[in-house]
N, C-alpha and C positions, 0 to 999 in steps of 0.2 A: 489468821489470815488473815484479808481481807480482799474480797470481791463484789464486782459490781454488774451488776445486768441492768442494762441501755436497751431499751423497748422505749417506741415513741408515746402512748401511754396501756395503764392497765382496768383502762375504763368497759371494754366490752366485755360479754358472759361469754365466749369463746374459749377453746380449747388451748389453745396457748396459751394466752393467759393463766387458767385453772394452773396449766403445769407450769408457771414462771413462776407463779405468788406458793402454790403448795414445796417447789421448790427452795424458794428462796425460806418460805419458812419452817422448811426440811431443817436445811445447812445453820440458819441461822438460832436453835435449838440445840444444834454440834458445835459451838464453840467456831462457827465463823463470824466472822463480820461480814452483811449483805449491808450493798446499798443497792435497790432501786432507784435505779435513775430513769427520767423519762423527759420528752421534755413539750411534751402535750395536753400532760394530763390536768392539768387549769387546775378548778373547782370543782371537776368529776370522780365520786368514787371509785375508790377498789371497787371492781367486776366481783372479786369474792376475798376474803379478810385475808388483813394482813397483818404479819405475828408484830409486834412493838418491839421486838426488838430488829423487827427489822428497818433500818433506815432511807424516806423517803425524800430525794433531791429532784424536783422538776427545773427543768433548763427554760421556762418561759418564753418557748419560741412555737411561735401554733399557727401552723401552716393549715390547717382545717376549717375557721372560716374563708380562705380563701379564693374556695368556688360563688364568694357574692362576687366576685369581678370580671369584667373583661379577662378575657384570654394575656391580651399586651400590657394590663394591671396585670393580672396576677402572673407573668412570666415574671416580669420584673421585681414586683416583691416576693416571690420564691428565691433571685438569687441573694436578694436583698435578705429573706432571713436565713436562709442556708451560709451565708455569712456570720448570721450574726454567732451559731448556732454551734457554728465552726469554735468561733473565739469565745462562747460562752464551756464548749466541751472539755479547749485544753486549758484553761484558764483551773476547771474541778478537779480534771486528772492531776495538772501538778500537783496540788495542796490537797488532793486525798492519797496520792500516789499510790493506788492496788497490787494486790500482786496479780490480779487479774481481769480484765474486763467479757462481760459473756455476751454473744449480741446473738439476733437472728436472721434469718433469709429472709424474715419480713419486712423486713426494714433495708433494703439496701441503701440508701445515703447514706446510712446510719456506717455502714460496712464500707464505706467509700473514704468518709468521715474519720474512720477508727484507723482504719484504712493509713490513713497519711500522721496521723497525730502519734498510734502507738509506738512505733518503729522511732518515732524521735524521740518519746518520753521513755522506751526502752520499757517497757510494757506490754507485754501478751496482749493478745486480743482470742478469745476461739467469735465461731462461729456455730450458731446448733440450726442444722438443714431441717426448720418446722414447714418447712415446704419440699416438693422434689427439686433435682437438680435443673431439669428442663424447663419447669416451672422458673428457679429461680434467673434462670438468665432470658429470658421469653421478655419477648420491648416489641415498641415498633418509634414512627418518629415520631409522634405524640409525645410520649414521654420524653422528651429530651426537657418539651417546658412543666410538664407535673409533675408532683413531688410522690404522689402514690405509686407509681411505679417506674423503676429506673434501673435502665441494664447492669446489672452486675460482670465485673468483667475479672479477667482470670490472674492478671495483676493485684487485685483487692485480696481474692480470695490464701493466694502465695501467702502475703502478709502476711494469713493469720498466721497462729500458733499452730490454731488445728479445727478442722471441721469434722464437727458432733453429726454425724449419722443416726437417724432410730432404724433402720433396716442395712441387710448384709447389700440387699436390690439398692436402694439409690448409695450407699458408701461406694459402688463399685463404677459410679459416674460419676462420684468431687473425686475419683481416684486418678481420675483424668487429666483434673487442671493438678493434683498435689497428693502425693504421699501418706500424708498428715490426718490420716482421717481414722476419727476410732466410731465405733457403733456402741449408742449406749440408748435404749430403747427407754418410751416415756416410764415415770413411774405415775401408777393411776389411783387419782381415787378411786378405793371398792369399796364395797360393802360390808360396810363393820360390826354389824348386827344378826342375828342366827336367822334372823325371816329371812324369805325366799319367795320369788312370785310365784304362788301357788300353779300358774302355769292353765287354770280354768277359766278365765275371764276370753272374751270373743273379741282380742285387742292388737295387735300390732301397730309396732311403735315406729317412728321415728325422729333422730336428734342429732342436727346440726344446720351449720347455716342453710340457708336458703337460696345459693349458687347457683351458679351453672354447673361447676366442677361436682358437687352433690349427685346429680344425676336426676336432678328432680324431672325429664321428661318421660326419662325410663319408667320412673318410679308410676308416674298416673298412667302409663299403657300394662306396667304387673298389674296394677290396684283394678284397672278399668277389669284385663282378665280373670282374675280373684272374683272378682265381684260377681262374678257371671258365677262360679261354681258356690260361691258360700256368700249370701247378699248379706247374712245374718253379720259377719266381723265386722272391723270397725279400724282404718287406720286412724293414728291419730299422728297429728306429725308438732315437734315441738323447735319450737325457731326463728330467726327473724333473717330478713337480708333483702334484695335487690330484686329476687324475685318475686319477694311477695304477694305484688297484688294480681301478677302475671299467674301464680296460685292458685289462688283466690277464684281469679275468674273462670279459670280451667276447670277447680273442682265442681263452682255450681255451675257451667256449660254442661259438662258429660253426665255431672245427678251423679258423683261418685264417695261412696261413703268414709267421708275420708275428714275430719276435725283439726282444724286449725291454733296451735294454739302458743303462748307467749315461753320467750326460753323461763322454766322454772328452777327455781333454788335448791329447788328437793326435789331434783331429777331421778334420784335412787327411789322416790314414795311411787314415781311414772314408771320407771321399768319394772316393781314389783307388781303394778296394775297391769302389766300387758303379760303376752303371752311368748310374743315373738318377736327379733329388734330387726329392721332393712335396712343393709345400706348400698347403696346403688351407684356408689359413688364413680365418677369415672378416674381420679389417682385417689390417694386415699395416702401419705407421707407416712400416716401411722393409724391410727386408730384405733383411738381415745374412749366413742364410745360402745366403740365393742367389746373392749375389758370391762367398762363400768355395766355395762350387763348382763356380761357373762356373770359378776361378782354379784347378781341379783338372780340368774340361776336358768335365764334365759335363752335359749339357742339364737343364732344369730345368724342369716341370710345374709351372702352378699357377694359384689361383683369381684372377682379373680383382677382387681387393678393392681397398678402400679401403688404404695407397694406392700403397704400393711397388713391389707387382711392374709394374705397368702402366708404373712410370717406371724402368724396371730391363730388360724383356723384352721384346725385339722380336719379337711371336709370327711364328713360323716360324723366324726363322732362329735365335735364340741361347736357345729353348726356347719355349717352349706359353702363351698364357694361357687359360684356361676362363673362360666366360661365369659369376659367381657361385650357385654350388648348383648350378650342374648337371654332374651326378655321373656319369650317362653317358656324355656328352662326354667326362669330364677320364679315363674308366677308357678310350678308345677312343685318346685322343692317349697314354697309355701304354701300350698295346697294338701300337701302331704304333712306336711305338720300340720295344718288345720285338722287333717284326717284323722289322727294317729297321736290322740294324748300324751297312751308313756314311750313314744317315739319323744317327744316334749321333753315329757320325764326324765327319758333318758340321758339325750345332746345338752339336758339342760344340768343336771347331777357333773358332768364330764365339765361342760363350761365354766362349774365354779371350780376346779382343780384346777382349769387354764389360767384360770385371772390370775389366781394365786401368785404365777410366774412374774406378773408385776406388781408388786406388792411394794412399797417405801421399804422395807426390813431389804427386799432381794435389789433392787435397782440402787438405793442411794449410796452402797457399800463402794458400787462403779466409780458411782461423782463422787467419793472420796480418797479411791484410790489413781483417780485420775488428776487433780486439785494437786494431788502432795506431793507431786513434781514440780508441781509453780511456788508450794509454800519456800 
């Protein structure tokens, strides 16, 4: 069975790229013919190791340099590049004739493209929802001229054979458009060795993009409160993003005991050097870092945002869920864990057990069952 995974590029060290690459590697080692299709990978290396069994094809239509041009020229080139991408995609699919094409909600133009090409070629395509329904359909007038944000339409989604949602909450919203919705949680790259965090360090960890969605303003308010009671604890933040300069400025101005780090390829090691993970996100389609940290035996404190954390964490058992935007209670939960090492240990042990629900041996058979209907 041949499956094409279509994504703009696999160069960024982020959760979706990690999930897609892990999935392709697993499938390629279990009898599937896998093609990683991109269109602006260029010379950039893959963010994570790609199996030699996976074939990579890049259509070489690079939108990302267009930011250098003025608005009018950028708009005209965008139209030209889109036309070029349509032609190259159509030729590729005709030649390869895959059983199915996979794409994600992070590439709305790609979905538009596939919704026009695939039905003509009688090739089913499936949309993986790695952003929430309401985020995938948000847009503004500027998006008519920019490639990065483009409004999805109900028609494009209905042309898909299926939508894969990560949680039941997100699935319920997608069913407003189509009943062809299946829930398959993410397979997570778990801590595979026997070593766990000893939870004695006075370090809290945040891992994620420095973006508005991750709730960074709330996190700084939370930490300012925590720091008053526990000035000897440190928050380590691993990531990069558009808010990085703002973040560094706020940390320095408010004299917060926070250190900012580049994304770390060996993030499991960093989890094990920490005692608590924080996730103050405004929305979280799944929460990859929650499960990763849990597999290292770390308690997690997260806002109960739509929809991921509440599907993973059992409040008070393997972590804490806090009502959205309740900064005071979030800080109190952190202080409670800091004050009670025995509670940290108990919750950490429960977290390890929870993380195993997302192991490849549990999740990938669900994908195998799903793909079997297209063989």
